[in-house]
C-alpha positions as CSV (number, residue, x, y, z in Angstrom):
1,X,129.0,-21.6,-40.7
2,X,125.3,-21.1,-40.5
3,X,123.9,-17.6,-39.8
4,X,120.3,-16.6,-39.0
5,X,118.6,-13.3,-40.0
6,X,115.6,-12.1,-37.9
7,X,113.2,-9.3,-38.6
8,X,109.4,-8.7,-38.5
9,X,107.1,-10.4,-41.0
10,X,106.0,-7.0,-42.1
11,X,107.2,-3.4,-41.7
12,X,105.2,-0.3,-42.6
13,X,107.5,2.6,-43.5
14,X,106.9,6.2,-44.7
15,X,105.0,9.2,-43.6
16,X,101.4,8.5,-42.6
17,X,101.8,4.7,-42.9
18,X,100.1,4.3,-39.5
19,X,96.8,4.6,-41.3
20,X,97.4,1.2,-42.9
21,X,97.7,-0.6,-39.6
22,X,94.0,-1.2,-38.7
23,X,93.5,-3.1,-42.0
24,X,96.5,-5.3,-41.2
25,X,95.1,-6.0,-37.7
26,X,91.7,-6.9,-39.0
27,X,93.3,-9.2,-41.6
28,X,95.1,-11.0,-38.8
29,X,91.8,-11.5,-36.9
30,X,92.9,-9.8,-33.6
31,X,90.2,-8.2,-31.6
32,X,91.5,-6.6,-28.3
33,X,94.9,-5.0,-27.8
34,X,96.9,-4.1,-24.8
35,X,98.5,-0.9,-25.8
36,X,101.8,-0.4,-23.9
37,X,103.0,3.2,-23.8
38,X,104.1,5.8,-21.3
39,X,102.3,8.6,-19.5
40,X,104.0,11.4,-21.4
41,X,102.8,10.1,-24.8
42,X,99.3,9.9,-23.3
43,X,99.4,13.4,-21.8
44,X,100.7,14.9,-25.1
45,X,97.8,13.3,-26.9
46,X,100.1,11.4,-29.3
47,X,98.4,8.1,-28.4
48,X,95.3,9.4,-30.1
49,X,96.9,8.9,-33.5
50,X,96.6,5.2,-32.8
51,X,93.5,4.9,-30.6
52,X,91.3,6.9,-33.1
53,X,92.3,4.6,-35.9
54,X,91.5,1.5,-33.7
55,X,88.1,2.9,-32.7
56,X,87.2,3.6,-36.3
57,X,88.1,0.0,-37.2
58,X,86.1,-1.5,-34.2
59,X,89.3,-2.8,-32.6
60,X,89.0,-2.9,-28.8
61,X,91.9,-1.9,-26.6
62,X,93.1,-1.1,-23.0
63,X,96.0,1.1,-22.3
64,X,99.0,0.5,-19.9
65,X,100.9,3.8,-19.7
66,X,103.1,3.0,-16.7
67,X,106.3,2.3,-18.6
68,X,109.3,4.1,-17.2
69,X,112.2,5.4,-19.4
70,X,114.2,2.4,-18.2
71,X,111.4,-0.2,-18.0
72,X,111.4,-2.4,-14.9
73,X,110.4,-5.8,-13.8
74,X,107.5,-4.2,-12.0
75,X,106.4,-2.5,-15.2
76,X,106.3,-5.8,-17.0
77,X,104.3,-7.4,-14.2
78,X,101.8,-4.6,-14.1
79,X,101.2,-4.7,-17.8
80,X,100.8,-8.4,-17.8
81,X,98.2,-8.2,-15.1
82,X,96.2,-5.7,-17.1
83,X,96.5,-7.9,-20.3
84,X,95.2,-10.9,-18.4
85,X,92.4,-9.0,-16.7
86,X,91.0,-7.8,-20.0
87,X,91.8,-11.0,-22.0
88,X,93.7,-9.2,-24.7
89,X,94.7,-11.4,-27.7
90,X,97.6,-9.2,-28.9
91,X,99.8,-6.3,-27.8
92,X,100.6,-3.0,-29.4
93,X,103.6,-1.0,-28.2
94,X,103.5,2.7,-28.9
95,X,106.6,4.9,-28.3
96,X,110.3,4.5,-28.3
97,X,112.5,1.7,-27.0
98,X,111.1,1.7,-23.5
99,X,107.5,0.8,-24.4
100,X,108.7,-1.7,-27.0
101,X,111.0,-3.4,-24.5
102,X,108.3,-3.5,-21.8
103,X,105.8,-4.8,-24.3
104,X,108.1,-7.6,-25.3
105,X,108.5,-8.7,-21.7
106,X,104.7,-8.7,-21.2
107,X,104.0,-10.6,-24.5
108,X,106.7,-13.2,-23.7
109,X,105.4,-13.9,-20.2
110,X,101.8,-14.1,-21.5
111,X,102.7,-17.3,-23.4
112,X,105.7,-18.6,-21.5
113,X,104.8,-17.8,-17.9
114,X,107.3,-17.4,-15.0
115,X,109.3,-14.3,-14.1
116,X,110.9,-12.0,-16.7
117,X,114.2,-12.6,-14.9
118,X,114.0,-16.2,-16.1
119,X,114.6,-15.0,-19.6
120,X,117.8,-13.0,-19.2
121,X,120.3,-14.1,-21.7
122,X,119.9,-15.7,-25.1
123,X,116.9,-17.6,-26.4
124,X,115.6,-18.8,-23.0
125,X,111.9,-19.0,-24.0
126,X,110.1,-22.1,-25.3
127,X,107.2,-20.5,-27.1
128,X,106.6,-17.4,-29.3
129,X,105.3,-14.4,-27.5
130,X,101.7,-13.1,-27.8
131,X,101.6,-11.3,-31.2
132,X,103.2,-7.9,-30.8
133,X,102.8,-4.9,-33.1
134,X,105.4,-2.1,-32.5
135,X,104.5,1.5,-33.5
136,X,107.7,3.6,-33.3
137,X,107.7,7.3,-32.3
138,X,111.5,7.8,-32.2
139,X,114.4,7.1,-34.6
140,X,117.0,5.3,-32.6
141,X,116.5,2.1,-30.6
142,X,115.1,-0.1,-33.4
143,X,113.4,-2.1,-30.6
144,X,110.3,-2.1,-32.9
145,X,112.0,-4.8,-35.1
146,X,114.6,-6.6,-33.0
147,X,114.9,-9.7,-30.9
148,X,116.4,-7.6,-28.0
149,X,114.7,-6.3,-24.9
150,X,116.3,-4.5,-22.0
151,X,114.6,-4.6,-18.6
152,X,115.8,-3.1,-15.4
153,X,115.9,-5.4,-12.4
154,X,115.2,-3.0,-9.5
155,X,116.5,-5.4,-6.9
156,X,120.0,-5.9,-8.5
157,X,120.1,-2.3,-10.0
158,X,121.1,-3.7,-13.4
159,X,119.7,-3.8,-16.9
160,X,119.0,-7.3,-18.1
161,X,119.6,-8.1,-21.7
162,X,117.0,-10.5,-23.1
163,X,117.9,-11.7,-26.6
164,X,115.3,-14.0,-27.9
165,X,114.1,-14.9,-31.4
166,X,110.5,-15.3,-30.0
167,X,110.4,-11.5,-29.1
168,X,110.4,-10.3,-32.7
169,X,107.3,-8.1,-33.4
170,X,105.1,-9.4,-36.2
171,X,104.6,-5.8,-37.5
172,X,106.9,-2.8,-37.1
173,X,105.6,0.7,-37.9
174,X,107.9,3.6,-38.6
175,X,105.8,6.7,-39.4
176,X,107.8,9.9,-39.6
177,X,104.8,12.0,-38.8
178,X,104.8,10.6,-35.3
179,X,108.4,11.8,-34.8
180,X,107.9,15.5,-35.8
181,X,107.4,16.7,-32.2
182,X,110.2,14.7,-30.6
183,X,112.4,17.0,-28.5
184,X,115.9,18.0,-29.7
185,X,117.6,16.1,-26.8
186,X,115.7,12.9,-27.5
187,X,116.3,13.2,-31.2
188,X,120.0,13.5,-30.6
189,X,120.2,10.7,-28.1
190,X,118.2,8.2,-30.2
191,X,120.1,9.2,-33.3
192,X,123.4,8.5,-31.7
193,X,122.0,5.3,-30.4
194,X,121.2,4.2,-34.0
195,X,124.8,5.2,-35.0
196,X,126.1,3.1,-32.2
197,X,124.0,0.1,-33.3
198,X,125.4,0.4,-36.9
199,X,129.0,0.8,-35.9
200,X,129.0,-1.9,-33.3
201,X,127.3,-4.3,-35.8
202,X,129.9,-3.4,-38.4
203,X,132.9,-4.2,-36.2
204,X,131.1,-7.2,-34.6
205,X,132.7,-10.7,-34.8
206,X,129.3,-11.9,-36.1
207,X,129.1,-9.4,-39.0
208,X,128.0,-10.8,-42.4
209,X,127.8,-9.2,-45.8
210,X,124.1,-8.6,-45.2
211,X,124.6,-6.8,-41.9
212,X,127.5,-4.9,-43.3
213,X,125.3,-3.5,-46.1
214,X,122.6,-2.4,-43.6
215,X,125.2,-0.9,-41.2
216,X,126.9,1.0,-44.0
217,X,123.7,2.6,-45.3
218,X,122.6,3.5,-41.8
219,X,125.9,5.2,-41.0
220,X,125.7,7.2,-44.2
221,X,122.1,8.3,-43.6
222,X,122.7,9.3,-40.0
223,X,125.8,11.3,-40.9
224,X,123.8,13.3,-43.4
225,X,120.5,13.7,-41.7
226,X,120.9,13.6,-37.9
227,X,122.0,17.2,-37.5
228,X,119.0,18.4,-39.5
229,X,116.6,16.3,-37.6
230,X,117.9,17.6,-34.3
231,X,118.1,21.3,-35.2
232,X,115.1,21.5,-37.6
233,X,112.7,18.9,-36.1
234,X,109.8,19.8,-38.4
235,X,111.9,18.8,-41.4
236,X,109.8,15.7,-42.5
237,X,112.4,14.6,-45.0
238,X,115.1,14.4,-42.4
239,X,112.8,12.6,-40.0
240,X,111.9,10.1,-42.6
241,X,115.5,9.4,-43.6
242,X,116.4,8.9,-39.9
243,X,113.5,6.5,-39.5
244,X,115.0,4.4,-42.4
245,X,118.5,4.8,-40.9
246,X,117.5,3.5,-37.4
247,X,115.6,0.6,-39.0
248,X,118.6,-0.4,-41.1
249,X,120.9,-0.1,-38.0
250,X,118.4,-2.4,-36.3
251,X,118.6,-4.9,-39.1
252,X,122.4,-4.9,-38.7
253,X,122.7,-5.4,-34.9
254,X,119.6,-7.6,-34.7
255,X,121.7,-10.2,-36.6
256,X,125.3,-9.3,-35.9
257,X,124.7,-8.2,-32.3
258,X,126.6,-5.4,-30.6
259,X,129.7,-4.8,-28.4
260,X,131.0,-3.2,-25.3
261,X,129.4,0.2,-25.8
262,X,126.0,-1.4,-25.1
263,X,127.3,-3.8,-22.5
264,X,128.7,-0.8,-20.6
265,X,125.8,1.6,-21.2
266,X,123.3,-0.9,-19.9
267,X,125.1,-0.9,-16.5
268,X,125.2,2.9,-16.4
269,X,121.4,3.0,-17.1
270,X,120.7,0.3,-14.5
271,X,122.7,1.9,-11.7
272,X,122.2,5.6,-12.3
273,X,118.9,5.6,-14.3
274,X,120.5,7.5,-17.2
275,X,119.2,7.8,-20.8
276,X,120.4,4.9,-22.9
277,X,121.2,6.8,-26.1
278,X,123.3,9.4,-24.2
279,X,125.3,6.7,-22.4
280,X,126.0,5.0,-25.8
281,X,127.0,8.3,-27.4
282,X,129.5,9.1,-24.6
283,X,131.0,5.7,-24.6
284,X,131.1,5.1,-28.4
285,X,134.4,6.8,-29.3
286,X,136.2,5.4,-26.2
287,X,135.2,1.8,-26.9
288,X,136.2,2.2,-30.6
289,X,139.6,3.5,-29.4
290,X,140.0,0.2,-27.7
291,X,138.7,-1.7,-30.7
292,X,141.1,0.2,-33.1
293,X,143.9,-2.0,-32.1
294,X,142.3,-5.1,-33.7
295,X,139.9,-3.7,-36.4
296,X,141.5,-0.5,-37.8
297,X,140.4,-1.4,-41.3
298,X,136.8,-1.7,-40.3
299,X,136.9,1.6,-38.5
300,X,138.5,3.2,-41.5
301,X,135.4,2.0,-43.5
302,X,133.3,3.8,-40.8
303,X,135.2,7.0,-41.3
304,X,134.5,6.8,-45.1
305,X,130.8,6.0,-44.5
306,X,130.7,9.2,-42.3
307,X,132.1,11.3,-45.2
308,X,135.7,11.3,-44.2
309,X,138.5,11.2,-46.9
310,X,140.6,8.1,-46.1
311,X,142.4,7.7,-49.5
312,X,145.8,8.7,-48.2
313,X,145.4,7.2,-44.7
314,X,146.8,4.1,-43.1
315,X,144.4,1.8,-41.4
316,X,145.5,3.2,-38.0
317,X,145.0,6.8,-39.2
318,X,141.6,5.9,-40.7
319,X,140.4,4.5,-37.4
320,X,141.5,7.7,-35.6
321,X,139.6,9.7,-38.2
322,X,136.4,7.6,-37.5
323,X,136.8,8.3,-33.8
324,X,137.2,12.0,-34.4
325,X,134.2,12.1,-36.7
326,X,132.1,10.3,-34.1
327,X,133.1,12.9,-31.4
328,X,132.4,15.8,-33.8
329,X,128.9,14.6,-34.7
330,X,128.1,14.0,-31.0
331,X,129.2,17.6,-30.2
332,X,127.2,19.0,-33.1
333,X,124.0,17.5,-31.6
334,X,124.8,18.6,-28.1
335,X,125.5,15.3,-26.4
336,X,127.3,15.6,-23.0
337,X,131.1,15.3,-23.3
338,X,131.6,12.7,-20.6
339,X,130.3,10.6,-17.8
340,X,131.2,13.3,-15.2
341,X,128.7,15.6,-16.8
342,X,126.1,12.9,-16.3
343,X,126.8,12.7,-12.6
344,X,128.3,9.2,-12.6
345,X,130.2,8.2,-9.5
346,X,133.7,7.0,-10.5
347,X,133.8,4.6,-7.5
348,X,131.1,2.5,-9.2
349,X,133.4,1.7,-12.2
350,X,134.6,-1.7,-10.8
351,X,131.1,-2.9,-10.2
352,X,129.9,-1.5,-13.5
353,X,132.7,-3.2,-15.3
354,X,132.1,-6.6,-13.7
355,X,128.5,-6.5,-14.7
356,X,129.3,-5.3,-18.2
357,X,131.5,-8.4,-18.8
358,X,128.4,-10.6,-18.1
359,X,126.2,-8.7,-20.6
360,X,125.4,-10.7,-23.7
361,X,125.9,-7.7,-25.9
362,X,129.7,-7.7,-25.3
363,X,130.2,-11.3,-26.5
364,X,130.6,-10.2,-30.1
365,X,132.9,-7.2,-29.4
366,X,136.0,-7.6,-31.7
367,X,138.3,-7.8,-28.8
368,X,137.5,-9.4,-25.5
369,X,138.5,-7.3,-22.5
370,X,139.7,-7.9,-19.0
371,X,138.0,-6.3,-16.0
372,X,140.8,-3.7,-15.7
373,X,140.4,-2.8,-19.4
374,X,136.7,-2.1,-19.0
375,X,137.4,0.0,-16.0
376,X,140.0,1.9,-18.0
377,X,137.4,2.6,-20.8
378,X,135.0,4.0,-18.2
379,X,137.8,6.2,-16.9
380,X,138.6,7.5,-20.4
381,X,135.0,8.4,-20.9
382,X,134.8,10.2,-17.6
């Protein structure tokens, strides 16, 4: 069986690595960027870390800062119009998963045309996107290096999963100095998102020895460093290790894909406009309880990666330990305990479940579920 492994051509890692980016842009011959970000990063002045470097290197740019926390079709269209108006020859995304996902949609339409809805699903495009450089300011989504983009269709009130090899950024930048001022709640949510990526990739039916190695190291690093990054945000070492962890988790799920946690979380975000990482964190132990029936050995490995002692445990007991450790870590970083706390309407579960079963992320879950089983998982997470 043939497997494929996707990741950016280049990744800049480590504190202050952003300073190296203008040289790489000049080497590539790009001249005018569309910077895709959000209004908060502009208001806080964080965008100046990037724009000052671009100015000093005589690289022109225009800023699109309309990206919503759950980027929409309208966001993609607005950014594309600005790119075309200013004849930009490349795109830079600056922020977390939302700007990166929005930028991927813009860059893909710039070369392929049509409507972003046309590309929902797997590898629907014909041509590589306009060159995209992704500068990360959070440690969680890994969108800066993956083939995934999640765009909200406002008309259908769902999140579309676009999985396309042509959306891989050419350069990913993970500079821990950009993450120092990330709020505690966002640090926790994105960190648990990264843990979800690693665990879902590890139990995926498409896992390989390469993705297993990436997932294992990511789980180990998150288990050690997430609590410090959340409660001592100025700790540069913890921030740096979390940046490596989320990138490794991205390498894992970018190539092994995901499971029902993400398939279900996308629907919650699309219908109720909830934070993606929080939805993942709430659902993660409940989906793994469902998966424990078929992959207890894999979940026992997860327990061991998280620091649990599994020596005397059966596979079933090891899986339960993993689920308990996930819940404990989630509580230690102040993640809400259930969907009720997020204001989710239980009457929406059938519709959410129906859409979740259509989400491409669920296709590699270790056990395929019925509609009733997905509804039951939502109920258990309530």
